[in-house]
NUSE-298989 format. One record per residue (C-alpha): x, y, z. Coordinates in nm, 3 decimals. Layout:
BEGIN
ATOM       x       y       z
ATOM       X       Y       Z
...
***
This chain:
BEGIN
ATOM       x       y       z
ATOM   0.700   4.278  -1.810
ATOM   0.981   4.140  -1.866
ATOM   1.075   4.023  -1.496
ATOM   0.693   3.876  -1.487
ATOM   0.792   3.728  -1.821
ATOM   1.124   3.585  -1.662
ATOM   0.985   3.465  -1.357
ATOM   0.680   3.290  -1.532
ATOM   0.925   3.080  -1.727
ATOM   1.122   3.022  -1.415
ATOM   0.826   2.938  -1.221
ATOM   0.710   2.699  -1.555
ATOM   1.049   2.519  -1.558
ATOM   1.051   2.446  -1.149
ATOM   0.681   2.286  -1.220
ATOM   0.803   2.092  -1.512
ATOM   1.075   1.957  -1.290
ATOM   0.856   1.751  -1.055
ATOM   0.803   1.366  -1.162
ATOM   0.430   1.226  -1.169
ATOM   0.396   1.054  -0.859
ATOM   0.354   0.659  -0.895
ATOM   0.295   0.339  -0.662
ATOM   0.473   0.034  -0.672
ATOM   0.448  -0.306  -0.449
ATOM   0.704  -0.601  -0.390
ATOM   0.563  -0.916  -0.188
ATOM   0.677  -1.183   0.016
ATOM   0.510  -1.556   0.069
ATOM   0.468  -1.569   0.424
ATOM   0.306  -1.943   0.399
ATOM  -0.018  -2.069   0.468
ATOM  -0.162  -1.897   0.119
ATOM  -0.114  -1.533   0.276
ATOM   0.153  -1.261   0.121
ATOM   0.264  -0.952   0.303
ATOM   0.263  -0.617   0.020
ATOM   0.456  -0.345   0.082
ATOM   0.345  -0.063  -0.110
ATOM   0.572   0.251  -0.135
ATOM   0.515   0.567  -0.348
ATOM   0.773   0.776  -0.583
ATOM   0.826   1.137  -0.646
ATOM   1.013   0.998  -0.985
ATOM   1.258   1.326  -0.968
ATOM   1.531   1.381  -0.786
ATOM   1.333   1.651  -0.553
ATOM   1.199   1.631  -0.212
ATOM   0.828   1.732  -0.120
ATOM   0.548   1.581  -0.002
ATOM   0.275   1.352  -0.050
ATOM  -0.090   1.302  -0.019
ATOM  -0.293   0.988  -0.049
ATOM  -0.651   0.926  -0.111
ATOM  -0.629   0.541  -0.217
ATOM  -0.843   0.223  -0.178
ATOM  -0.711  -0.140  -0.166
ATOM  -0.953  -0.400  -0.194
ATOM  -0.894  -0.780  -0.238
ATOM  -1.024  -0.983  -0.518
ATOM  -0.963  -1.172  -0.810
ATOM  -0.956  -0.960  -1.144
ATOM  -0.768  -1.231  -1.387
ATOM  -0.842  -1.594  -1.365
ATOM  -0.514  -1.637  -1.376
ATOM  -0.451  -1.495  -1.028
ATOM  -0.527  -1.587  -0.685
ATOM  -0.873  -1.484  -0.548
ATOM  -0.745  -1.208  -0.292
ATOM  -0.833  -1.135   0.094
ATOM  -0.691  -0.866   0.269
ATOM  -0.652  -0.998   0.628
ATOM  -0.685  -0.723   0.918
ATOM  -0.607  -0.841   1.296
ATOM  -0.704  -0.723   1.628
ATOM  -0.507  -0.695   1.957
ATOM  -0.757  -0.874   2.176
ATOM  -0.696  -0.796   2.597
ATOM  -0.781  -1.015   2.822
ATOM  -0.769  -0.752   3.123
ATOM  -1.036  -0.592   3.097
ATOM  -1.179  -0.754   2.792
ATOM  -1.158  -0.534   2.466
ATOM  -1.055  -0.581   2.132
ATOM  -0.799  -0.302   1.908
ATOM  -0.733  -0.225   1.566
ATOM  -0.432  -0.156   1.457
ATOM  -0.366   0.078   1.162
ATOM  -0.022   0.157   1.230
ATOM   0.329   0.043   1.218
ATOM   0.458   0.188   1.560
ATOM   0.169   0.071   1.667
ATOM   0.198  -0.288   1.554
ATOM   0.504  -0.277   1.675
ATOM   0.421  -0.213   2.044
ATOM   0.107  -0.526   2.037
ATOM   0.310  -0.772   1.843
ATOM   0.329  -1.071   2.010
ATOM   0.068  -0.992   2.250
ATOM  -0.305  -1.049   2.292
ATOM  -0.280  -1.287   1.950
ATOM  -0.130  -1.035   1.766
ATOM   0.145  -1.071   1.506
ATOM   0.234  -0.776   1.289
ATOM   0.376  -0.977   1.027
ATOM   0.001  -1.097   0.914
ATOM  -0.174  -0.750   0.970
ATOM  -0.259  -0.493   0.734
ATOM  -0.126  -0.085   0.867
ATOM  -0.035   0.204   0.724
ATOM   0.305   0.397   0.801
ATOM   0.429   0.723   0.944
ATOM   0.420   1.011   0.881
ATOM   0.063   0.916   0.679
ATOM  -0.104   0.834   1.000
ATOM  -0.053   1.143   1.211
ATOM  -0.199   1.338   0.875
ATOM  -0.504   1.197   0.836
ATOM  -0.792   1.375   0.661
ATOM  -1.140   1.277   0.700
ATOM  -1.232   0.974   0.768
ATOM  -0.860   0.866   0.775
ATOM  -0.802   0.555   0.782
ATOM  -1.059   0.278   0.742
ATOM  -1.113  -0.100   0.769
ATOM  -1.403  -0.283   0.603
ATOM  -1.461  -0.652   0.491
ATOM  -1.157  -0.675   0.238
ATOM  -1.137  -0.328   0.201
ATOM  -0.853  -0.091   0.386
ATOM  -0.877   0.303   0.293
ATOM  -0.638   0.575   0.384
ATOM  -0.685   0.914   0.317
ATOM  -0.366   1.132   0.477
ATOM  -0.071   1.310   0.406
ATOM   0.265   1.340   0.511
ATOM   0.232   1.700   0.636
ATOM   0.335   2.021   0.462
ATOM   0.688   2.010   0.630
ATOM   0.815   1.721   0.556
ATOM   1.002   1.591   0.176
ATOM   1.063   1.279   0.023
ATOM   1.125   1.145  -0.302
ATOM   1.063   0.767  -0.232
ATOM   0.816   0.658   0.133
ATOM   0.621   0.332   0.241
ATOM   0.254   0.380   0.264
ATOM   0.150   0.080   0.393
ATOM   0.207  -0.278   0.480
ATOM  -0.083  -0.561   0.364
ATOM  -0.146  -0.876   0.359
ATOM  -0.363  -1.076   0.128
ATOM  -0.412  -1.411   0.021
ATOM  -0.393  -1.296  -0.350
ATOM  -0.470  -1.024  -0.585
ATOM  -0.521  -0.661  -0.447
ATOM  -0.700  -0.365  -0.686
ATOM  -0.664  -0.047  -0.571
ATOM  -0.797   0.282  -0.686
ATOM  -0.739   0.644  -0.609
ATOM  -0.502   0.912  -0.610
ATOM  -0.160   1.015  -0.496
ATOM  -0.107   1.411  -0.475
ATOM   0.198   1.538  -0.502
ATOM   0.317   1.942  -0.577
ATOM  -0.059   2.011  -0.613
ATOM  -0.132   1.791  -0.837
ATOM  -0.358   1.455  -0.817
ATOM  -0.193   1.136  -1.018
ATOM  -0.507   0.896  -1.085
ATOM  -0.427   0.537  -1.024
ATOM  -0.592   0.222  -1.036
ATOM  -0.504  -0.124  -1.111
ATOM  -0.461  -0.509  -1.010
ATOM  -0.162  -0.627  -0.832
ATOM  -0.144  -0.996  -0.939
ATOM  -0.015  -1.213  -0.601
ATOM   0.169  -1.433  -0.681
ATOM   0.264  -1.314  -0.996
ATOM   0.177  -1.535  -1.317
ATOM   0.488  -1.638  -1.423
ATOM   0.521  -1.815  -1.061
ATOM   0.184  -1.938  -1.058
ATOM   0.249  -2.104  -1.388
ATOM   0.544  -2.226  -1.245
ATOM   0.356  -2.412  -0.954
ATOM   0.071  -2.539  -1.161
ATOM   0.337  -2.724  -1.407
ATOM   0.513  -2.834  -1.119
ATOM   0.215  -2.995  -0.967
ATOM   0.158  -3.131  -1.304
ATOM   0.487  -3.292  -1.302
ATOM   0.412  -3.474  -0.990
ATOM   0.059  -3.556  -1.041
ATOM   0.187  -3.757  -1.376
ATOM   0.519  -3.893  -1.165
ATOM   0.258  -4.054  -0.908
ATOM   0.016  -4.237  -1.190
***
């Protein structure tokens, strides 16, 4: 009994040591009203472990202060023989970059090891929707890693969960791109320029 209690206590402490998984983003202005968004997941502790993601990313306008979003997905177009190819992973994007009108900086895709550990339906492209259902595998362990690179004209809403150590961490929200403070500066600057013209 004492041995069972001690093992349970150690197991409980080990489980409690795992942090709640989170997801965040940084973005870069690509020009032409488009933004490249790097999406990362974090374990938030000092323990490396595997991840699983079941997430939807949708471009939209939730906050009137933010820009309307539209997620961009490009295709590689081959002329001989005529065919188009959806590019959904970073490695394939790098191979086709600069060919067949394809530019990986302006396309959305996911990263390894997620792309090699997909569960049905895996990666789904639809009009203004990008979905991933994939994990990092059971033998690969991480503290933090990049999940996706998304190209958008503005807001991206996300919904789903990131799993770690057998626990699903549900998350939903909207990333306002560009951030309202930056948008306010742009509006104020434009108003000042109009006033000066008068």
